[in-house]
C-alpha positions as CSV (number, residue, x, y, z in Angstrom):
1,X,59.5,162.4,166.7
2,X,56.5,160.7,168.4
3,X,55.3,157.5,166.8
4,X,51.8,157.0,165.3
5,X,50.8,155.0,168.3
6,X,51.9,157.7,170.6
7,X,50.3,160.4,168.7
8,X,47.0,158.5,168.6
9,X,47.4,157.3,172.2
10,X,47.1,153.6,171.4
11,X,48.4,151.1,173.9
12,X,51.3,148.9,173.0
13,X,49.3,145.6,172.9
14,X,47.0,147.3,170.3
15,X,49.6,148.7,167.9
16,X,49.6,145.5,165.6
17,X,45.8,145.6,165.4
18,X,46.0,149.4,164.6
19,X,48.3,148.7,161.6
20,X,46.1,145.8,160.5
21,X,42.9,148.0,160.6
22,X,44.7,150.7,158.5
23,X,45.9,148.2,155.9
24,X,42.3,146.7,155.8
25,X,40.6,150.1,155.1
26,X,43.4,151.0,152.6
27,X,42.4,147.9,150.6
28,X,38.7,148.8,151.0
29,X,39.5,152.0,149.3
30,X,41.4,150.4,146.6
31,X,38.5,148.1,146.0
32,X,35.9,150.9,145.7
33,X,37.6,152.7,143.0
34,X,38.9,149.7,141.1
35,X,35.3,148.8,140.4
36,X,34.9,152.0,138.3
37,X,38.3,151.6,136.7
38,X,37.5,148.1,135.6
39,X,33.9,148.7,134.5
40,X,34.9,150.0,130.9
41,X,36.8,147.0,130.2
42,X,34.0,144.6,131.6
43,X,31.5,146.5,129.7
44,X,33.4,146.1,126.5
45,X,34.2,142.5,126.9
46,X,30.8,141.3,128.2
47,X,28.8,143.7,126.0
48,X,27.1,145.2,129.0
49,X,24.4,147.8,128.5
50,X,24.3,151.1,130.5
51,X,21.3,149.8,132.4
52,X,23.3,146.7,133.5
53,X,26.4,148.8,134.3
54,X,24.4,151.0,136.5
55,X,22.5,148.0,138.1
56,X,25.8,146.4,139.3
57,X,27.0,149.5,140.9
58,X,23.6,149.9,142.7
59,X,24.1,146.0,143.7
60,X,27.5,147.0,145.3
61,X,25.9,149.8,147.4
62,X,22.9,147.5,148.2
63,X,25.5,144.8,149.6
64,X,27.3,147.5,151.5
65,X,24.0,148.5,152.9
66,X,23.1,145.0,154.0
67,X,26.5,144.2,155.5
68,X,26.5,147.5,157.7
69,X,23.5,146.1,159.4
70,X,24.5,142.5,159.5
71,X,28.0,143.3,160.7
72,X,26.4,145.0,163.6
73,X,24.7,142.0,164.9
74,X,26.8,139.0,163.9
75,X,29.6,139.6,166.4
76,X,27.0,138.8,169.1
77,X,26.7,135.4,167.5
78,X,30.2,134.2,166.2
79,X,32.3,136.8,167.6
80,X,34.1,140.0,165.9
81,X,37.0,138.1,164.3
82,X,35.0,135.3,162.6
83,X,32.2,137.7,161.5
84,X,34.7,140.1,160.0
85,X,36.7,137.4,158.2
86,X,33.5,135.7,156.9
87,X,31.8,138.9,155.6
88,X,35.1,140.3,154.2
89,X,35.4,137.2,152.0
90,X,32.7,138.9,149.9
91,X,35.5,141.0,148.3
92,X,37.5,137.9,147.3
93,X,34.4,136.1,146.1
94,X,33.1,139.0,144.1
95,X,36.4,139.8,142.3
96,X,36.9,136.3,141.4
97,X,33.4,135.9,139.9
98,X,33.7,139.0,137.7
99,X,36.9,137.5,136.1
100,X,35.1,134.3,135.3
101,X,31.9,135.2,133.6
102,X,29.8,138.0,132.1
103,X,26.3,136.4,133.2
104,X,24.2,139.4,134.4
105,X,22.8,137.6,137.3
106,X,26.4,136.5,138.4
107,X,27.7,140.0,138.0
108,X,24.9,141.4,140.2
109,X,25.7,138.7,142.8
110,X,29.5,139.4,142.5
111,X,29.1,143.2,143.0
112,X,26.6,142.7,145.9
113,X,29.4,140.5,147.5
114,X,32.0,143.2,147.1
115,X,29.6,145.6,148.7
116,X,29.0,143.1,151.7
117,X,32.9,143.1,152.1
118,X,33.2,146.9,152.0
119,X,30.3,147.6,154.4
120,X,32.0,145.0,156.9
121,X,35.3,146.8,156.7
122,X,33.7,150.1,157.1
123,X,31.8,149.1,160.3
124,X,34.6,147.0,162.0
125,X,37.4,149.5,161.3
126,X,35.6,152.6,162.5
127,X,34.5,150.8,165.6
128,X,37.8,149.2,166.5
129,X,39.8,152.5,165.8
130,X,37.4,154.4,168.1
131,X,37.9,151.8,170.8
132,X,41.8,151.5,170.8
133,X,42.5,155.1,170.1
134,X,42.0,157.7,172.8
135,X,42.7,160.5,170.2
136,X,39.5,159.5,168.3
137,X,39.3,162.5,165.9
138,X,43.0,162.1,164.6
139,X,42.6,158.3,164.6
140,X,39.4,158.3,162.4
141,X,40.8,161.0,160.1
142,X,44.1,158.9,159.5
143,X,41.9,155.8,159.0
144,X,39.9,157.5,156.2
145,X,43.1,159.0,154.8
146,X,44.3,155.3,154.4
147,X,41.0,154.7,152.5
148,X,41.9,157.6,150.1
149,X,45.4,156.2,149.6
150,X,43.9,152.9,148.4
151,X,41.2,154.7,146.3
152,X,44.0,156.9,144.8
153,X,46.2,153.9,143.9
154,X,43.7,151.6,142.3
155,X,43.2,153.4,138.9
156,X,47.0,153.4,138.5
157,X,47.2,149.7,139.2
158,X,44.6,149.2,136.5
159,X,46.5,151.4,134.1
160,X,49.7,149.7,134.8
161,X,48.3,146.3,134.0
162,X,46.6,147.3,130.9
163,X,48.4,150.1,129.1
164,X,52.3,149.6,129.3
165,X,52.4,145.9,128.9
166,X,49.1,145.1,127.5
167,X,48.3,142.8,130.3
168,X,44.5,141.8,130.7
169,X,42.3,143.7,133.1
170,X,41.9,140.6,135.1
171,X,45.4,140.9,136.6
172,X,44.2,144.0,138.5
173,X,41.3,142.1,139.9
174,X,43.5,139.1,140.9
175,X,46.0,141.4,142.6
176,X,43.2,142.8,144.6
177,X,42.2,139.4,145.7
178,X,45.7,138.6,146.8
179,X,45.9,141.8,148.8
180,X,42.5,141.1,150.5
181,X,43.6,137.5,151.3
182,X,46.6,139.1,153.2
183,X,44.2,141.3,155.1
184,X,42.1,138.2,156.2
185,X,45.3,136.5,157.3
186,X,46.4,139.5,159.4
187,X,42.9,139.8,160.8
188,X,42.9,136.1,161.7
189,X,46.1,136.6,163.6
190,X,45.1,139.9,165.2
191,X,43.9,140.5,168.8
192,X,40.3,140.9,167.6
193,X,38.0,139.0,170.1
194,X,37.2,135.5,168.7
195,X,34.4,135.0,171.3
196,X,30.9,136.0,170.7
197,X,30.2,139.4,172.3
198,X,28.0,139.3,175.4
199,X,24.6,140.6,174.6
200,X,23.9,143.9,176.0
201,X,20.8,144.8,178.0
202,X,18.2,145.5,175.3
203,X,17.4,149.0,176.6
204,X,21.2,149.7,176.5
205,X,22.1,148.2,173.2
206,X,19.3,150.2,171.5
207,X,19.5,153.4,173.5
208,X,20.9,155.2,170.4
209,X,17.4,154.7,168.8
210,X,15.9,157.3,171.2
211,X,18.9,159.8,171.0
212,X,18.2,162.9,169.0
213,X,21.9,163.8,168.8
214,X,22.6,160.3,167.4
215,X,20.2,160.8,164.4
216,X,21.3,164.4,163.9
217,X,24.9,163.0,163.4
218,X,23.6,160.1,161.2
219,X,21.7,162.5,158.7
220,X,24.7,165.0,158.6
221,X,26.6,161.9,157.3
222,X,23.6,160.9,155.1
223,X,23.7,164.2,153.2
224,X,27.5,164.1,153.1
225,X,27.4,160.7,151.4
226,X,24.7,162.1,149.0
227,X,27.2,164.5,147.6
228,X,30.3,162.3,147.9
229,X,28.9,159.3,145.9
230,X,27.3,161.7,143.3
231,X,30.4,163.7,142.7
232,X,32.8,160.6,142.5
233,X,30.2,158.7,140.3
234,X,29.3,161.4,137.9
235,X,32.4,163.9,137.9
236,X,34.2,162.5,134.8
237,X,30.9,162.1,132.9
238,X,30.0,165.8,133.8
239,X,33.3,167.3,132.5
240,X,33.1,165.1,129.3
241,X,29.4,165.7,128.5
242,X,29.6,169.4,129.2
243,X,32.8,169.7,127.1
244,X,34.6,171.6,129.9
245,X,37.4,169.3,129.8
246,X,39.0,166.9,127.2
247,X,38.3,163.2,127.8
248,X,41.9,162.8,128.8
249,X,42.0,165.4,131.4
250,X,38.5,164.4,132.6
251,X,39.8,161.0,133.5
252,X,42.4,162.6,135.8
253,X,39.8,164.5,137.9
254,X,39.0,161.4,140.0
255,X,42.6,160.7,141.0
256,X,43.2,164.5,141.6
257,X,40.1,164.6,143.9
258,X,41.4,161.7,145.9
259,X,44.9,163.2,146.4
260,X,43.2,166.3,148.0
261,X,40.9,164.0,150.0
262,X,43.9,162.2,151.3
263,X,45.8,165.4,152.1
264,X,42.6,167.1,153.6
265,X,42.2,164.0,155.9
266,X,45.8,164.3,157.1
267,X,45.3,168.0,157.8
268,X,42.1,167.4,159.5
269,X,43.6,164.7,161.8
270,X,46.1,167.4,162.9
271,X,43.3,170.2,163.4
272,X,40.7,167.9,165.0
273,X,42.8,167.8,168.3
274,X,43.4,171.6,168.2
275,X,40.1,173.1,167.6
276,X,36.4,172.5,168.4
277,X,35.3,169.8,166.0
278,X,31.8,171.4,165.2
279,X,33.7,174.6,164.3
280,X,35.9,172.5,161.9
281,X,32.8,170.9,160.5
282,X,31.1,174.3,159.7
283,X,34.3,175.5,158.0
284,X,34.6,172.4,155.9
285,X,30.8,172.5,154.8
286,X,31.0,176.3,153.9
287,X,34.2,175.5,151.7
288,X,32.5,172.6,150.1
289,X,29.6,174.8,149.1
290,X,31.8,177.6,147.8
291,X,34.3,175.4,145.9
292,X,31.5,173.2,144.4
293,X,29.6,176.4,143.2
294,X,32.9,177.6,141.6
295,X,33.5,174.2,140.0
296,X,30.2,174.0,138.2
297,X,30.3,177.6,137.3
298,X,33.8,178.2,135.8
299,X,35.1,177.0,132.3
300,X,38.7,177.8,132.5
301,X,40.8,174.7,133.1
302,X,43.0,176.2,135.7
303,X,40.1,177.4,137.7
304,X,38.3,174.1,137.4
305,X,41.3,172.2,138.9
306,X,41.6,174.9,141.7
307,X,38.0,174.3,142.6
308,X,38.4,170.7,142.3
309,X,41.3,170.6,144.6
310,X,39.5,173.0,147.1
311,X,36.3,170.9,147.0
312,X,38.3,167.6,147.7
313,X,40.2,169.1,150.5
314,X,37.0,170.5,152.1
315,X,35.1,167.3,151.6
316,X,37.9,165.2,153.1
317,X,37.5,165.6,156.8
318,X,33.7,165.7,157.0
319,X,32.9,162.0,157.5
320,X,35.5,161.0,160.1
321,X,35.2,164.3,162.0
322,X,31.5,163.9,162.1
323,X,31.7,160.3,163.2
324,X,34.2,161.2,166.0
325,X,31.6,163.6,167.6
326,X,29.2,160.8,168.2
327,X,28.7,159.7,171.8
328,X,31.5,157.3,172.7
329,X,28.9,154.7,174.1
330,X,27.3,154.6,170.6
331,X,30.5,154.6,168.4
332,X,32.0,151.7,170.4
333,X,28.8,149.6,169.6
334,X,28.8,147.8,166.3
335,X,25.0,147.9,166.2
336,X,24.9,151.6,166.6
337,X,27.7,152.3,164.3
338,X,26.3,150.0,161.7
339,X,22.8,151.3,161.8
340,X,24.3,155.0,161.5
341,X,26.5,154.1,158.6
342,X,23.8,152.0,156.9
343,X,21.3,154.8,157.1
344,X,23.8,157.3,155.7
345,X,24.5,154.9,152.9
346,X,21.0,155.2,151.6
347,X,22.0,158.6,150.6
348,X,24.8,157.1,148.6
349,X,22.4,154.8,147.0
350,X,19.7,157.2,146.1
351,X,21.4,160.6,145.2
352,X,23.3,159.4,142.2
353,X,20.1,158.1,140.7
354,X,18.3,161.5,141.4
355,X,21.3,163.3,139.6
356,X,21.0,161.0,136.6
357,X,17.2,161.4,136.4
358,X,17.6,165.3,136.5
359,X,20.5,165.1,133.9
360,X,18.2,162.9,131.7
361,X,15.6,165.8,131.6
362,X,17.8,169.0,131.7
363,X,21.3,167.9,130.9
364,X,24.4,166.9,133.0
365,X,25.1,170.4,134.2
366,X,21.7,170.6,135.8
367,X,22.0,167.2,137.2
368,X,25.3,167.8,139.0
369,X,23.8,171.2,140.2
370,X,21.4,169.2,142.3
371,X,24.2,168.1,144.6
372,X,24.2,171.8,146.1
373,X,20.9,171.0,147.8
374,X,22.6,168.0,149.7
375,X,25.4,170.2,150.8
376,X,23.2,173.0,152.0
377,X,21.2,170.5,154.0
378,X,24.3,169.1,155.4
379,X,25.5,172.6,156.5
380,X,22.2,173.3,158.0
381,X,22.2,170.2,160.2
382,X,25.9,171.0,161.4
383,X,24.8,174.5,162.5
384,X,21.8,172.9,164.3
385,X,24.1,170.3,166.0
386,X,26.5,173.2,167.0
387,X,23.8,175.3,168.4
388,X,22.1,172.6,170.3
389,X,25.5,171.4,171.9
390,X,26.5,174.9,172.8
391,X,23.1,175.5,174.4
392,X,23.5,172.2,176.4
393,X,27.0,173.3,177.5
394,X,25.8,176.7,178.8
395,X,23.0,175.0,180.6
396,X,25.4,172.6,182.3
397,X,27.7,175.5,183.4
398,X,24.7,177.4,185.0
399,X,23.7,174.3,186.9
C-alpha cells in the first residue's frame, strides 16, 4: 500500500514538513469550532449580551481577514518560519486571555488574536502544501480534511471537560493552548525557510491582480464561504427556533455536518485526480443546492439528517478543489493566496449578518433560506469558469 507521501508525490525531504502542516491545520480546525463550543459557558459566566457574543465572533473573522493579508507580505521581511510562528501565537494569546477576564474590550482583542492565528495557518498551510505536493488536488483536499477532523473533535473535548467530571471549561482552552504550542515547536524545527523571501519583480508579484481567472476563482470561494460560515453559524439556532428538531438533536447537527465534510474531503481527494476538477465542482455545487433546498423544506427528522449529510458531503470538497484549480504561479505566492482567501473571507464576515438581519424581519426560516442565493451565484461562476476554460482549450488545439 503506497504511503501518503507517495500518493501525494511529496519528496522525502519534505515529508516531516507535510505532517507538520497537516497537524497545524487540524489544530486550526479544532480552534475554529471550540470558539462556538465555549461561547455558551463564557456568556453565562461573564454575563455577555447577545450583541457582545456576536461582536467577538466578528472580531475573530476580522482578525482572520487581517492576517490573511499580513501573512502574505511578512515572509518577505522576516521569512516564512518567523512570520508563521509570530502570527500563529495569536491563538495562544487569545485563548489564554479569554480564561483570565470577561472584560469586553479584552475579549474583542482576544478573539481578534485567534483570528490572526487562524488566518496565518490558512495561508501558510495551503501555500506550502501546494508547493511540496505534485498531486495538488488530493493534497489540498486531505489538508482540509484534517481541518474537519479538528473541527469535529473540538466539541467533544469541551463536552468531556465539562459534563462527565464537572471540570471547568477553561481546561479545554488550556488544552488547545498546549496543542498549539506543540505546533509552534514543530514549525520551528521544520524545513520552512527562515530567511526573508526575495522580493519578486513588482509586475510579477502582482500579476494576479490583472488575471480574470484568478478573480473568478476568488469569487467562487467568496460565495462558498458565504454559505459555509452562515450554515455553520446559524444551523443549530435554525433547528431550535423553527422547532424542527429538539434542542438536544439540534446540538448534534454541527458534529454530524463536520463528519460528512471530513468524509467528503477524503472522497474528493480521491476523485480530484481521476476526473476533471471543474466537472467535480459543478456536481458538488448542484448537490449543495439540492440538499440545502431539501434540508430547509422537510420536517421529518430522518429526512433532515439525510439532507444534512448530503449537504455536508457536497460542501466538503468545494474549497480545496477550487483552490487547486488556481494558476500554480499564483497559488505558490503567499501574496496572491493571501489576497484570494482574504477577499473570500469577506463573504464569511458579511453573510451571517445578512442572514441574521433577514431572520429578525421574517423569521429564522426565511433568514436561512437567503443562503440559497450564495449557492446559486457560486454555481453560476463555476459554470462560467468551466465554459471559459473549455473555450480556451479548444482555441489552443486549433492553433
